[in-house]
C-alpha positions as CSV (number, residue, x, y, z in Angstrom):
1,M,0.7,11.5,-15.8
2,S,3.4,9.0,-14.3
3,E,2.8,5.5,-13.7
4,Q,1.0,4.9,-10.4
5,I,1.5,1.7,-8.1
6,H,-1.3,-0.5,-6.9
7,G,-1.6,-0.3,-3.3
8,H,-1.5,-4.3,-3.4
9,E,2.2,-3.9,-3.9
10,V,2.8,-2.4,-0.7
11,L,0.8,-5.1,1.0
12,N,2.5,-7.5,-1.1
13,M,6.0,-6.0,0.2
14,M,4.9,-6.3,3.6
15,I,3.8,-10.0,3.5
16,A,7.2,-10.9,1.8
17,S,9.0,-9.4,4.5
18,K,7.5,-11.3,7.2
19,R,7.8,-8.4,9.8
20,A,5.7,-5.7,11.4
21,Y,6.0,-2.1,10.6
22,T,5.7,1.0,12.6
23,R,4.3,4.0,10.5
24,E,7.6,5.5,10.1
25,A,9.4,2.2,9.1
26,L,6.5,1.3,6.7
27,V,7.1,5.0,5.2
28,D,10.7,4.3,4.8
29,A,10.3,0.8,3.6
30,I,7.7,2.1,0.7
31,E,9.9,5.1,-0.1
32,D,13.1,2.8,-0.2
33,R,11.4,0.6,-2.8
34,F,9.2,2.8,-4.9
35,G,10.5,6.1,-4.5
36,A,9.6,9.4,-2.4
37,T,7.6,10.6,-5.1
38,A,5.8,7.6,-6.0
39,R,1.7,7.6,-6.4
40,F,-0.5,4.9,-5.6
41,Y,-3.9,3.7,-6.6
42,T,-6.5,1.2,-5.2
43,C,-10.2,0.2,-6.3
44,S,-11.5,3.6,-5.2
45,S,-8.7,6.0,-5.2
46,E,-5.7,7.3,-7.1
47,Q,-2.8,9.6,-7.1
48,M,-2.0,8.9,-3.2
49,T,1.0,9.7,-1.4
50,T,2.9,7.4,0.6
51,Q,1.1,8.9,3.6
52,E,-2.2,8.9,2.1
53,L,-2.0,5.5,1.1
54,I,-1.1,4.2,4.7
55,D,-4.1,6.4,5.8
56,F,-6.3,4.7,3.2
57,L,-5.4,1.2,4.1
58,V,-5.7,1.8,8.2
59,E,-8.9,3.2,7.5
60,R,-10.0,0.1,5.6
61,S,-8.4,-2.6,8.1
62,K,-5.8,-3.9,5.8
63,F,-3.5,-3.9,9.0
64,S,-3.5,-5.9,12.0
65,E,-2.1,-4.2,15.0
66,T,0.7,-6.1,16.8
67,P,2.9,-5.0,19.8
68,E,5.7,-4.5,17.0
69,G,3.7,-2.7,14.6
70,W,1.5,-3.5,11.8
71,T,1.3,-6.6,9.7
72,V,-1.2,-7.1,7.0
73,N,-4.5,-8.4,7.6
74,V,-4.7,-10.8,4.7
75,G,-8.3,-11.6,4.9
76,E,-9.0,-7.9,4.2
77,I,-7.3,-7.9,1.1
78,C,-9.7,-7.8,-1.9
79,D,-9.1,-10.0,-4.8
80,H,-9.7,-8.1,-8.4
81,D,-7.5,-7.6,-11.4
82,E,-5.0,-5.1,-10.7
83,T,-4.2,-4.4,-14.7
84,R,-5.0,-0.9,-15.6
85,D,-3.0,1.7,-17.1
86,S,-1.8,5.0,-15.7
87,S,-4.5,6.9,-17.0
88,G,-6.7,5.1,-14.5
89,D,-8.6,3.1,-17.0
90,E,-9.5,-0.5,-16.0
């Protein structure tokens, strides 16, 4: 099984960019940074595609909507240890 990337890496990328993203722009940015075949995990899900991760983050209110697009809703980021191996063990 290939290595998975924690969803916080995407949120951190968004925060560092200091910009808002449309869905299309976010997909492009994620795929540019992590690759089109990257898989992502979070506290409660794993092996997500880019589109699945975005849906997951939207459903959990991790983004704030602005006229320009989404920004990270920093108050909704969970605070936990992100260290785990690619098998899913924490």
